[in-house]
C-alpha positions in Angstrom: 0.0 0.0 0.0 1.4 3.5 -0.9 1.6 5.7 2.2 4.0 8.5 1.3 4.7 11.5 -0.8 7.5 10.2 -3.0 8.6 13.7 -4.0 9.9 14.1 -0.5 12.2 11.1 -0.7 15.1 11.1 -3.3 15.2 7.3 -3.3 11.6 7.1 -4.3 12.0 9.7 -7.0 14.6 7.3 -8.6 12.1 4.5 -8.2 9.3 6.4 -9.9 11.7 7.3 -12.7 12.6 3.6 -13.2 8.9 2.6 -13.0 8.1 5.1 -15.8 11.1 4.2 -17.9 11.2 0.4 -17.7 8.8 -2.5 -18.4 7.5 -4.0 -15.2 9.6 -7.1 -15.5 12.8 -5.1 -16.1 12.0 -2.8 -13.2 11.6 -5.8 -10.8 14.9 -7.3 -12.1 16.7 -4.0 -11.4 15.1 -3.7 -8.0 16.0 -7.2 -7.0 19.6 -6.7 -8.1 19.9 -3.6 -6.0 18.4 -5.5 -3.0 21.0 -8.2 -3.4 23.7 -5.6 -3.3 22.1 -4.0 -0.2 21.8 -7.5 1.3 25.6 -7.9 1.1 26.2 -4.4 2.6 23.8 -5.2 5.5 25.4 -8.6 6.1 28.8 -6.9 6.4 27.6 -4.0 8.5 25.6 -6.1 10.9 28.8 -7.7 12.1 29.7 -4.4 13.7 26.4 -2.6 14.2 23.0 -3.2 15.7 19.7 -1.5 15.1 17.1 -2.9 17.5 13.4 -2.3 17.3 11.3 -0.4 19.9 8.9 -2.9 21.4 5.9 -2.0 23.5 4.9 -5.2 25.4 1.2 -4.7 26.0 0.6 -8.1 27.6 -1.5 -8.3 30.8 1.5 -9.5 32.9 4.6 -7.5 33.8 6.9 -9.6 31.6 6.4 -10.8 28.1 8.6 -13.4 26.5 7.4 -12.3 23.1 8.4 -8.7 23.7 11.8 -9.6 25.0 12.4 -11.9 22.0 11.6 -9.1 19.6 13.6 -6.5 21.4 16.7 -8.6 20.7 16.3 -8.6 16.9 19.1 -6.8 15.0 17.1 -5.4 12.1 20.4 -4.7 10.2 21.2 -8.4 9.9 19.5 -9.8 6.8 18.1 -13.3 6.9 16.8 -16.0 4.6 13.3 -14.7 4.9 14.6 -11.3 3.7 16.2 -12.8 0.6 13.1 -15.0 -0.2 10.6 -12.1 0.1 12.8 -9.8 -2.0 13.1 -12.6 -4.6 9.3 -12.6 -5.0 9.1 -8.8 -4.9 7.2 -8.6 -1.7 7.4 -5.3 0.1 8.0 -7.2 3.4 11.7 -7.0 2.5 12.0 -3.6 1.0 13.5 -0.2 1.8 10.1 1.0 2.9 9.1 -2.0 5.0 11.7 -4.3 6.6 9.6 -6.9 8.5 11.5 -10.0 7.5 14.1 -9.9 10.3 11.2 -9.9 12.8 9.5 -12.8 10.9 12.8 -14.8 11.0 13.0 -14.4 14.8 9.3 -15.6 15.1 9.3 -18.4 12.6 12.8 -19.8 12.0 12.3 -22.6 14.5 9.1 -23.8 12.7 10.2 -23.5 9.1 10.0 -27.2 8.4 6.8 -28.0 10.2 3.5 -28.7 8.2 2.0 -25.3 9.2 -1.1 -23.6 8.0 -0.5 -20.0 7.0 -3.0 -17.3 6.0 -2.4 -13.8 4.7 -5.1 -11.2 4.1 -4.1 -8.9 1.3 -2.6 -10.3 -1.9 -1.1 -7.0 -3.1 -3.5 -5.7 -5.6 -2.0 -3.5 -8.3 -5.3 -1.9 -9.2 -4.7 1.8 -8.8 -8.4 2.4 -8.1 -8.4 0.5 -4.9 -7.3 2.1 -1.6 -5.0 -0.9 -0.7 -3.1 -0.8 -4.0 0.6 -1.6 -4.2 0.7 0.5 -7.4 1.2 -0.7 -11.0 4.6 -2.3 -10.3 3.1 -4.5 -7.5 3.0 -8.2 -8.0 -0.1 -9.8 -6.6 0.6 -13.0 -4.6 4.3 -12.2 -4.0 4.1 -12.8 -0.2 2.2 -16.0 -0.5 4.8 -17.4 -2.8 7.5 -16.2 -0.5 5.8 -18.0 2.5 5.5 -21.1 0.4 9.2 -21.2 -0.2 10.2 -20.2 3.3 7.9 -22.9 4.8 8.5 -25.9 2.4 5.9 -28.1 4.1 3.2 -25.6 4.7 -0.1 -24.9 3.1 -0.6 -21.2 2.4 -3.9 -19.4 2.1 -4.8 -15.9 1.2 -7.7 -13.5 0.7 -8.3 -10.1 -1.0 -11.2 -7.8 -1.8 -9.9 -7.6 -5.4 -11.3 -10.8 -6.9 -9.4 -10.4 -10.1 -6.1 -11.3 -8.5 -7.3 -14.5 -6.7 -5.4 -17.6 -7.8 -4.6 -21.2 -7.0 -1.2 -22.9 -7.2 0.6 -25.8 -5.6 0.1 -25.4 -1.8 -1.6 -22.0 -2.3 -5.4 -21.2 -2.3 -7.0 -17.8 -2.2 -10.5 -16.5 -1.4 -12.5 -13.3 -1.6 -12.9 -11.2 1.5 -13.9 -7.6 2.5 -12.4 -7.1 5.9 -14.8 -4.3 6.8 -17.7 -6.7 6.4 -18.3 -9.1 9.3 -20.5 -11.3 7.1 -17.7 -11.5 4.5 -15.2 -12.5 7.2 -17.5 -15.2 8.5 -18.0 -16.5 5.0 -14.2 -16.6 4.5 -13.6 -18.7 7.6 -16.5 -21.0 6.7 -14.6 -22.2 3.7 -13.9 -26.0 4.0 -10.2 -25.5 3.3 -9.9 -23.1 6.3 -11.8 -25.1 8.9 -8.7 -26.5 10.7 -7.5 -23.1 11.8 -4.2 -21.4 11.2 -0.7 -21.4 12.8 0.1 -18.0 11.4 -2.2 -15.2 10.3 -0.8 -12.1 8.6 -3.1 -9.1 8.1 -1.8 -7.0 5.3 -5.0 -5.6 3.9 -6.6 -2.2 4.3 -4.4 -0.4 6.8 -6.9 1.6 8.9 -7.6 1.1 12.6 -11.2 0.2 11.9 -10.3 -2.4 9.2 -7.6 -3.9 11.4 -10.1 -4.2 14.4 -12.7 -5.7 12.1 -10.6 -8.5 10.8 -8.8 -9.2 14.1 -12.0 -9.6 16.0 -13.5 -11.8 13.3 -10.4 -14.0 12.9 -8.4 -14.4 16.1 -10.5 -17.3 17.2 -9.2 -19.2 14.1 -5.6 -19.0 15.3 -4.3 -22.3 16.7 -2.6 -22.6 20.1 1.0 -21.2 20.1 0.0 -19.4 16.8 1.1 -16.0 15.7 -1.2 -13.2 14.4 0.5 -10.1 12.9 -1.0 -6.8 11.7 1.4 -5.0 9.3 1.8 -1.3 8.4 0.4 0.2 11.6 0.6 4.0 11.4 3.0 5.4 14.0 0.3 7.8 15.3 -1.8 4.7 16.0 0.7 3.0 18.3 -0.7 4.6 21.5 -4.2 3.9 20.4 -3.4 0.2 19.9 -1.7 -0.1 23.3 -4.7 1.5 24.9 -7.1 -0.9 23.2 -5.0 -3.9 24.2 -4.8 -2.8 27.8 -8.5 -1.8 28.2 -10.2 -4.4 25.9 -8.1 -7.2 24.6 -6.2 -8.1 27.8 -9.6 -8.9 29.3 -11.2 -10.5 26.2 -8.2 -12.6 25.1 -6.9 -13.9 28.4 -3.3 -15.2 28.3 -2.4 -13.9 24.9 0.8 -11.9 24.5 0.7 -8.6 22.6 3.7 -6.6 21.3 3.7 -3.4 19.2 6.9 -3.3 17.2 8.4 -0.1 15.8 11.1 -0.9 13.4 14.0 1.5 12.7 13.9 2.8 9.2 15.2 6.2 8.1 13.1 6.2 5.0 9.8 5.2 6.7 8.8 6.6 10.0 5.1 6.6 9.2 4.0 3.0 9.1 6.9 0.6 9.5 5.2 -1.0 12.5 3.7 -4.3 13.5 1.3 -5.7 16.1 2.3 -9.2 17.0 0.0 -11.5 19.0 0.9 -14.9 20.3 -1.9 -17.3 21.4 -1.3 -19.4 24.5 
């Protein structure tokens, strides 16, 4: 989803020039080549430097294992998840969003388990939709990245844009409007989704109301010890999320761990943030 005025960021002026000058395939090739170079620089730099996320542990107890785990992540150190998501052109491993170091910390120990993974938001490139990734976006990029990162998992997805739904080996997708409670219930009533999910990633319409709608209609479908993540939380919404967790969710979802993660990123200080929930 586009969240910035590119004219204010020189790096994105260059990106927009390349988008206008190159065919989409050539642009993605150039972008991935640059990412590989950046991957090398980050690998070298992370030997000597650390950039740790700011983590608000919003769990009911005074200590959160989840929050402590995430506070120790060096976001400068690239991981296999970073490489895989960049390979498929997912913005989870980009200069604007760098979530994959967090995902590596959360999921590396379960990579080879037969997990069930769901992501809302396939990455529509329809410029008329508010959740668009823009014309260069590649729908389904993250689902294909999850499929490679978890070689024994089944991956599911959903999107309001029915024109980008698809089915491939170990991937199935479904329609869903996350602002519509009936649509969310219909989604989870699908036979393929009845067994619940080990991981749910919400990367759909990034408004507080949309996040709340899908979370409250979906968290019950998370399996024990499962992880639920909301991506692209606006920085100005962090306090609002912490307040809702403290006043509402700590009572409604007893025993769950909550962590709001603010990742350091000089290019993006507006929405490079995650809400991570672990089910007991």
